[in-house]
C-alpha positions in Angstrom: 0.0 0.0 0.0 1.0 3.6 -0.7 0.3 6.5 1.6 -1.2 9.5 -0.2 -2.3 13.0 0.9 -5.6 14.4 -0.3 -8.4 16.9 0.4 -12.0 15.8 1.2 -14.5 17.4 -1.2 -17.5 15.5 0.0 -18.2 13.5 3.2 -21.9 12.9 2.1 -22.7 9.3 1.5 -26.2 8.9 0.2 -25.7 5.1 -0.2 -24.6 4.7 3.5 -21.8 2.4 2.4 -19.0 4.3 4.2 -17.7 6.3 1.3 -16.1 9.7 1.1 -14.8 11.6 -1.9 -11.4 13.3 -2.1 -8.9 14.8 -4.5 -5.4 13.5 -4.4 -3.1 15.8 -6.4 -0.5 13.1 -7.2 -3.3 11.0 -8.8 -4.9 13.8 -10.8 -7.6 16.4 -10.5 -10.6 14.1 -10.4 -12.4 13.2 -7.2 -11.9 9.7 -6.1 -13.9 7.4 -3.8 -12.4 6.7 -0.4 -13.5 3.9 1.9 -14.0 5.1 5.5 -12.2 3.1 8.1 -12.8 3.1 11.9 -10.8 2.0 14.9 -13.8 0.0 16.1 -16.9 -1.4 14.4 -19.3 -4.3 15.0 -21.8 -5.3 12.4 -25.3 -4.2 13.4 -24.0 -2.8 16.7 -22.2 0.4 15.7 -18.8 1.8 16.1 -16.7 4.9 16.1 -17.7 7.4 13.4 -15.7 10.7 13.0 -16.0 11.9 9.4 -13.6 14.5 8.2 -15.2 17.7 7.1 -15.2 18.9 3.5 -12.0 20.8 2.8 -10.0 18.8 5.4 -6.6 17.4 4.5 -6.3 13.6 5.0 -3.9 10.7 4.7 -5.1 7.7 2.9 -3.7 4.3 1.9 -4.0 3.1 -1.8 -3.8 -0.6 -2.4 -2.3 -2.3 -5.4 -5.8 -2.6 -7.0 -6.3 1.2 -6.7 -8.8 1.1 -3.8 -8.3 4.0 -1.4 -8.9 3.8 2.4 -9.2 6.7 4.8 -6.5 6.6 7.5 -6.5 9.9 9.4 -7.2 13.6 9.3 -4.1 15.9 9.2 -4.2 18.3 12.1 -2.0 21.3 11.2 -2.2 25.1 11.0 -3.5 26.2 7.7 -0.3 28.1 6.9 1.6 24.8 7.3 -0.8 22.7 5.2 -0.3 22.0 1.5 -3.3 21.2 -0.6 
């Protein structure tokens, strides 16, 4: 897996399948689907849900098949952040 940096453009998931959309400059200018991950989840019992807001910078992991998984939100002052 490769770690990539991106910016959330939409955290709205009408399908309720745990998907976000982000732009990753090193992969192009088109928004890409990102699979939300959680430190804890139990089927039909819930878990931890902390969605990054639109415009937030994130780190994600991209597997060899091209699927992208949300890892964490970058917490930094705006002047130190690169989009």
